[in-house]
Residue, then its C-alpha position, 0 to 999 in steps of 0.5 A: x837453889x834446892x839442896x835436893x839433886x834434880x831427877x832423884x828416883x822415887x823410893x831411893x832407887x838408882x838414879x836415872x840417866x843424866x838429862x841436861x834439859x830437865x836440869x835446866x828447866x828445873x833451874x829456870x823454874x827456881x829462878x822464876x819463883x825467886x823473881x816472883x817472890x822479889x816482885x811481890x816484895x817490891x809491890x808490897x813495899x810500894x803499897x806500904x810507901x803509898x799508904x804512908x804517903x797518903x797518911x801524911x800528905x793525903x790522897x792525890x787529886x787532879x787539878x782543874x788548871x790543866x783542863x781549863x787551859x786546854x779548854x781555853x786553847x781549844x776555844x781560841x783555836x776554834x775562833x781562829x779557824x772559823x775566822x772570828x779572831x785574826x791570827x796575826x792580831x792574836x799572836x801580837x797580843x799574846x806575845x805581849x800578855x802571855x805572862x797573865x796566863x801564868x799569873x791566872x794559873x798561879x791564882x787558881x792553884x792558890x785557890x785550890x790550896x785554900x780549899x784543900x786547907x779546909x778539907x778534914x782529910x788533907x789531899x795532894x794536888x797532881x802536877x800533870x799540867x806543868x808541861x802545858x804551862x811550859x808549852x804556853x810560856x814557850x809559845x809566848x816567848x816565840x810570839x814576843x820574839x817574832x817582831x825582833x826576828x822579822x828583819x832577818x827573815x828576808x824580803x818574803x813574807x806571808x803577804x806575797x802571793x803563794x802562786x809565785x812560789x810554785x813557779x806559775x808564770x806571770x801574765x800582765x794586762x792593762x785595762x782600758x783607761x776609764x774616765x768619767x765626769x764626776x762632781x768636783x766635791x765628790x766622795x770617792x771610795x777606793x777598794x783594792x784587796x790586792x795591789x798598789x793604789x796610787x792617787x793624784x789630783x787634777x784640776x778637771x772634774x773627771x775621774x780617771x782610772x788606770x789598772x795594771x793587772x797581774x795573774x799567775x796561771x799556767x795558761x792564757x785562759x786561766x789568766x783571763x779568768x783571773x783578769x775578769x774576776x779582779x778587774x776594777x769597776x767604777x760606780x757613780x751615784x750622785x756625789x758618791x763614787x766607788x772604785x773597786x776591784x774584787x781581787x783574786x788570790x792568784x793575781x793583783x791589780x795596781x790602780x792609778x787614780x786621778x781625782x778632782x783636787x777638791x774630792x774627798x778620798x777614802x782608801x781601803x787597801x788590802x795587800x799593797x802600798x798606798x801613795x797619794x799627792x796633791x789632794x785638796x780635801x784630805x784622805x782616809x786610809x785603812x791599810x792592811x799589809x803595805x806602806x803608805x806615803x802621802x805628800x802635799x795634802x790639804x785637809x785631814x789625814x786619817x790612818x787605820x793600821x791593822x798590824x805592824x808591817x807598815x811604814x807610814x810617811x807624810x810630807x807637807x800636810x796642811x791639816x791634822x794627821x791621825x794614825x791609829x794602830x800598830x806600825x813599823x817606821x813613821x816619818x812625818x815632816x812639815x805638818x801644819x795641823x795636829x799630830x796624833x799617833x795611837x798604837x804600838x810603834x815597832x820601828x823608828x818614829x821621826x817627826x820634823x817641823x810640826x806647827x801644832x800639838x803632837x800627841x803620841x801614845x803607845x803601851x810604853x810611852x806618852x809624849x805631848x809637845x805643844x809645837x816642834x820647830x826642830x825634830x823628834x826621834x823615838x825608837x826602842x832605846x832612845x828618845x830625842x827632842x830638839x827645838x820644841x815648844x813647851x809644855x813638853x810632857x814625856x812618860x816612858x821607860x827603858x830609854x835614854x832621853x835627850x831634850x834640848x832647846x826646849x822653849x817652855x816647861x817640861x816634865x819627864x818621868x822614866x826609869x832604867x835610862x839616862x835623862x838629859x834636859x836643856x831648856x832654852x830659857x827660864x822655864x820650869x823643869x820636873x824630872x823623875x827617874x827611877x833608875x838612871x842619871x839625870x843631867x840638867x843644862x841651864x842657859x847663862x840667863x837661868x833664873x830658877x828655884x831648885x829642889x832635888x833628891x838623889x837616892x844611892x847617887x851623887x849630886x854635882x852642880x855648877x851653881x852655888x846650891x846646897x847639897x846635903x845628906x849621905x845615902x839620900x842626898x838633897x839639893x836646894x837653892x836659887x839660881x838668879x832671881x829664882x823665877x822658874x821652878x825646877x824639881x829633880x829626883x833620881x834613884x840609883x843614879x847621879x844628878x848633875x846641874x851644869x851651865x850651858x850656852x845660850x839659845x836664840x829667842x823663841x820663834x814667833x807663832x803667828x797662827x797660834x799666839x797662845x800655845x795649847x796646854x799639854x793634855x793630861x799634864x795639869x802639873x805643868x804651867x803655861x809660859x805666863x805662870x812661871x812662878x807656880x810650883x809644878x805638882x808631881x804626878 
């Protein structure tokens, strides 16, 4: 504050009268001048800091990672909006592979860093895209966890008709039964976008279609319009028969179709369940949103799943069963032909009494079984196989594995779980476990040459085998005549070989005297080549 009193009269004259307003204005101007001086000092200091920072680290330049991510998000959103990408399939894929986006962003940053190192003047990259990466990671975690949250979301899902949510009354109508003679060996295609499809076989060369229609509308006239649009139509052209409903977003049609027993049936189902029984020439089903239940089918069964909201069951199938796509629960029993499952399984898979080869392939598990007189159960945490014919080939991870009563050679490779193997006779066994215990139970008539290794674990055996080593322990020796070859390896886990009880003799296989070898498992040997040493893959 100035030392000169305010309002001093000129030429040293007498001071005028005291004015508080003028004194306050002068004080305020002085404070503003001081604040402006301090602000200018701060700005000068900040500019000096920036100049010093640029001199040390170089100027700040933007990164291309953020704009590239925004462009990718925009392109994917555009493809989803225009219908070129199915949103459900995309989020299922993204929930599994979203970490690759972070890896790609990191590689791009490394590339930019390598280019910046070649500059004569060093630069500093902007990190404004970090928030976008956090959003990408958050969406990926949400998409990955969606499948685990589905059991808690109640019975309603997006497959139900939205009309019900807005209180529109339901109208029902039964179409007149449509019965037409068709060739006994006809090829029948059934298409129903909304509604259940139930198929049975008859001994007469007739096609019979019963349709129960439902419409959600505020008036009878509105319901009739929906009924007319979704009504089922039958078209016969030689041996080709088409049963089709056009569907309606405000209704559904439940079809009950009776076909000749020798007809070939193809079903294209949208939102609804599919059931079929008694067919004599197989069935091909493309399932959209709904469960599929098949019973007493002669001929091949082919399933195509579009997402993971399905349950699939098949019982008494005299033919091959092939299923492709993501599925929830799978239950198969009394299957005479081969079984092939390819896709991601989100629920429990249970198979009983399969007379031919079983091949199961998911992103995390590969299973090959020559035959299954007992049962197999697979879920997210466990794999149990009992009373199976080898070769049995298992490659998986993060599961506790239990193989018991195995009539043939077995190969198991896993990590992060326990492995128990119990062969039913003098068969070859190879087990490799990266993290977890390994236990082998041999029958009283065991005859094997054994070699094993345990890293950071103990080795315990009920037989007179040689154990040596400290941190890396090794196991070697013979049991009985040493006919079969057993190789056991575990890391960060214990290894144990113990004596078990006897199993009954292997059941006869009249339809398959020579069991087929497990595909993609050349290291396994057949029952007639027990002395050969298996080769680790």
